[in-house]
N, C-alpha and C positions, 0 to 999 in steps of 0.2 A: 943549492937546492938539488935534489936527486930526482930522477924519473925512472919509473918501471913501464917498459913498452911490451907489447906482444904477450899480454898475460890475460887470463881468464880471471877477472876480479870478482872476489866473492864479497858481496855485500848483503844487507839483511835478508832480503826476500827474493834474491835473484843473483845471477852471474852475468857481468859485463864483459863484452868483448869489444875490440877495436877503440880502447880507451887508454889514456896515460894516467898513471897514478904519480902525483908529485907529492914529495915530502922533504922536510929537513928533519928536526927533532919531532915535529908534529906533522899530521897529515895535512897538506896544503890544499889539494883539490883532486878531483878526477875529472879529466877534460877529453874532448874529442882529439883523435889523432890528426894533427897537421903540423907543418914545418914551424909555423909561428909559435905554437905552443911548445914544441919540442926544444926550440932554441931557449926557452927560459931555463932549462936544466944545465947545471955545471956537470953532472954525471948521468949517464944513461944506463940503466940495467935492462938487459934483453932477457924476458921471462921465457923466451922460445916456446910459447903455447902452453906453458905450465900454469897451474893455478896460483893466484895471489890472494892470500888470506890474512885476515887479523891474526895477530900472534895467538897462540894457545895459552890458556891460564890454567894451572893445576892447583886446585884449592886443598888437596889432600895428598901429600907425597913425604914420606919419611926419609927416603934417601935414594941414591943412584951412584954409579960410578965407584962403588966400593965404600962410600961414606954415608953417615946417618946423622940427622938433625941432633940426636941425643949424644953424639960425640962430644957437643959442646965446644966445638972448635970453629973459628972462622974459615979456616982452610977447608974443613968438611963442607960448609954451606957454598964456598967457591966451587969445589968440585961438583957438587950436586947441580948448582947453577950452570956451569959450563957443559956438563954431561947432558942434561936435559934440554939445553938450547939446541943442541944438534938433532933433537926430535921435534923441534918447532915449538917449544915452550919459551915464551918470552917474559913471563911473570908466574910467581908461585908463592905458596904458603908452606915454608918448612914445618912439618908437623911432629908434635912431641909424642911421646908414649908415657904410660903410667910407671913412673919410677919414683925415687925418693925426691923430696922437695928441692934438695940442693942440685940435683941433677937437672930438674925441670928449670929452676931459676937460671943455671948456667946456660942451657939452651936458649931461654927467652932473652938473656943478655946478649948472647951472640947473635941472635936473630935481630934484636933492636939495633945492634951495630951494622949489621949487614943491609939493614932496610935503607941506610943513608949512604951506601957505598956503591960504586961501579965495580961490579964483580967479573966483568967481562963476559958474562953470560946472561941468563934469565934474571929478571929483577925480583928482589925479595919484597913482597907487599906487606908482610907481618907473619904472625904465626897462627896455626891451627892447633889449639890445646885439645888432643884427644886423651882424655884421661888427665887427671886421676879420678873424675867424678863419675865413674861408670860402675855397672853392676858385675859383680863376680860370676853370676850365672851365664852371662853372655861375654866373658872377658876376652874370647879369642886368644891372641898371642900376647895378651897383657898381663903384667905380674899383679896377682890378687893381693899380695902383701901391702901394696902401697895405694890401694883403692881406698878412697875417703869420700864422705858425703860432700855434697857441693857446698862451697863456702866463698863468699865475696872477699873475705880477708885473704884467701889463698892468692887471689889475682892482683891484690893491691900493688900499685906501681907498675902494673903491666897492662892497663887498661888501653893503652894506645898502640901497644904492640900486638896484642891478641885480637885477631879478626874474627875467629870462629872458636866456639867452644862445644865440643861434643860431650853430652852427659846423659845420664839415666834420670829422667824427671821423676820416676817413682821413689828415688833415694832423696828427693828435695822436699822437706816436710812444709807443708802448705805452700809449696812453690816460693818459698821465701828467696832462694837464690835466683831463681828465674826473674821474679819481680824486681829484685835488687839490680840485676844485670841490665834489664830493659830500662829502669829508671835512671841508672847512673853511668851507663856506658853506651857505646855505639856497637858493641860485640854481638855478633850474630849467633843465635843459639840452635844447636842441631841435636836431635835425639838420635841416640846410637848406643851400642853396647847396653841395651836396655831390656828389662823384663817387664815393661809397663804393659797393662792391659789396654785394650781399645779405649776404654773410657778414660783411663789415665792419659793416654796420648792426646786424645781429643782435647782434654782439659789443658793439658800442657800447651798445645797448639793454640787454643783459645786465648791463653796467657802470654803468648809471644814467641813460642818455638816456631821458626820459620822454615826450616830445612830438616833433612834425615841424612845421617851418615851412611855411607856404603849401603844402600837400600838392599833388603833382604838378607844381608849378612849381619850376624850379631844382633838380632832383634826378635821379638815374638812374631811368629809366622801368621799367615792368613788361614783361619779355619772358619767354617761357615757358622759355627756357635761361639767361637771366640775369635773375632776378627784381628785382634792384636794391633801391633804397630803398623803392619802392612795395610790393614783395613783402614786405619786412621789416615795413612799417607794418601791412599787411593780415594778417601772421601773428603779431603780438604785440598786447599790450593798450595800447600807448601812445596818447596823445591826438594829435589832429592838426588844425592849422589848416586853414581852407578859405576861398579868396576866391570868394564866391558871386555873382559880378557877371556871369555868362553870357558872359564873355570869357576869363578865365584858365582855366577849366575847363569841359568840355563836360557837359551834362546827363546823358548816360550815365555818365560818370566820377563825377560827383557821387553818382549812385544806387549805383554800384559801391562807392564809399566808405562810404556810409551804411549800405548792406546788409552790407558786409564788416565794419565796425567797430562798428556800433550807434550810435545818436544820441548816447548819453551819452559817446562818445569823440570827437565832432566839435565844434570850436570855430569859430564864424564870426568872421572877422576882416575888417578893410577893406584894410589895406596902403595906406591913403590917402596920396597926396603932397599937396603944398601947393595944388594945384588942386582938391581936394575942396570942393564946395559953391561953386564958381567957375565962370566962363564958359569956353567952349573958348578955345584960344589956345596960345600959346608960353609954357611954363613952365620951371622948373629943379628938378632932383633930384640931390643929391650932386655938384653941379658940372656936370652934364649937362643939354643942352637937351632939353625934353621937348615933345612935340606932343600936345595934349589936343583930340580931336575925336570926336564921336559916342560919348561915354561911355567912350573908351579913351585911355589915357596910354601913349605910346610914345616911345623914342628915335628918332633921325634913321634908324637902321638898321632900325627897326621892331620892336625889342626892347620887350616890355611893361616900362613903368617904373613899377610899382606901380599903383595904381588911383585912381579918384575915387569910389569906392563909399562909401555911408553904411550904417551897421548896419541901420536900419530898413528899406532897400531889399534888404540881404541877406536879411533874414527874408522879405520879400515875394517875392523870387526863389525861395527854398527852399520856400515854399508852392506855388509853381507847378512846381517841379522833383520834389519827392518827396511820396510819399503818407504824410503824417504829420498828427497833431492839432497845432493852433496851440501848445498848451502845450509839446509836445515840441520844436517848432522854436524857440520862445522860450528853451528850456533851453540852446541852443546859444550864446546870447549873455548867458546869466545863471548858471545853475547850473555848466555845464561850465568857463567860464573862471574862475570863482570857485575851483572845486576844483582847477583846474590850478596855480594859483599859491598855493594853500593859504590862502585868505582866506574859504573858505565859512562859517566860524564867524562871519563879520561881514557878508558882502555875499552877492549871488547869489540870494536868495529873500526872500519876505515873512514868514519865520518870526519869531515873537516874540523881541525882543531884538536883531535885526540892524539895522544901519544903515537908516534910512528912505530908501532909494534907490527911487524909484517913478516909472514912466512911465505916462501914459495915452495910448492911441492908438486909432484907428478900424480898420475892416476892411481898409483899404488900407495899414495900419501908418504912416499919417501921423500925426505926434505932435502931441498935443493940450496936453499939459503934461508938465514934467519936474521932479522934485523930488530933490534931493541933499541927505542927511542932514537931511531934515525941511523944508528950505527950497525954496519954489517958485522955481526959477531961469529956468524958461521957461513961457510960457503962450501959446497961440495967439491 
C-alpha cells in the first residue's frame, strides 16, 4: 500500500489538508496524519504542499504527441495515452472522425483492443464516435463526402466499445436512430455538428440526447428569435463539453454557459488533434492539411481544426476565466465526465474503493506526478 503525505487533497466539495491518502490499485482511505497510520504504508510519496487530485478524464480527444485515433494503429493509441498522461489525464475516449467506413471500423477495432491493455499511460475507456452522422452545414474540419444519416446498423458489433456518439438529430428521421440507441445500448448521445432548430434540439433532448459536443462550436447559435441549439442547452439539464483554450469560445460565452448551466453540467475537453504537445507547423486531421501556429490549429480556409489544448491548461484557463474555487473547476475534468458516461462508481473522485487514478500538480496546474490504477506512470 502507498501513501501520499503533505498534499492538499481535492475532494468533491472542499480541499483537505493534514491528511494522508492511502491507495493500492484502489483508493483505500483518507486518514489523519499520525505515525500509527503512516506505518501502514509500504511506500510514502511526499506531495510537498502540492495539490492531490482525482485523475483527469478527457472524453473528446482525437490525438496528441504526433499521433491520431484515425491512424488505426495500436502504437498511435499508446503514444496518445503516454503523452496526455504527462498532462494529468488518467483515462480517455479516443475520438474518431468522419472518414470512410473501413477507416472508422479499423479505429474502433484498435480502441477495443486498447481498452483491455495496460498502455503505460492513460487508460482507454472506449470510443467517442464523432461523425459520420453529422450535418455538412456545420462540418467543421470533417469530410462531407463521408457524412451519412444516422443508422444503428453502422455501429452493430461496436455497442460495447462506443461510449458517446456525436450526431445531428435533425438528420435522424422520426428520431428512429436515437430511440434505437436508447433502447438497445448504453451509448450516450451527444448533439453536435448540427443545424437543428431550438424545437428540434428540445425534442431530441426529450427523447434521450443527454449532452452537447464542444458547446458553441459547430452548432446553431443563440438568437433571440431563433434560440437554436445553444438556447436548448441553456434551457435543459443536459451536460455540455467545452473547449477552454481561449480560442474556440470567448470568455464572456464561457461565463454565460457556466452561470446558465452550473459547474456540475460543464465538461472540459481538449478536442486535441495530433499536434497536441508538439511544435507549430503543418499537420494533418481527417485527411486535411492543418496549420498549427500560436496555440491554434486551423485548416487552410481558417476553419478551426480541433485544438492543441491539454486538460491541465484547460483548468488553468478556467481559473482565469470564471470565479470559482479550484475544487469546482477540477470537477469539470473529474466528477462531471465520470458521471457523464456512467463510470462515477469507478472513477472521477478519491472516494474509497474507486480506481486509484491520482494527479499531483502545482498552483500553475503543472503536473508533478500521474498515477493510473495505483501505478506511478509519470513523475516530473
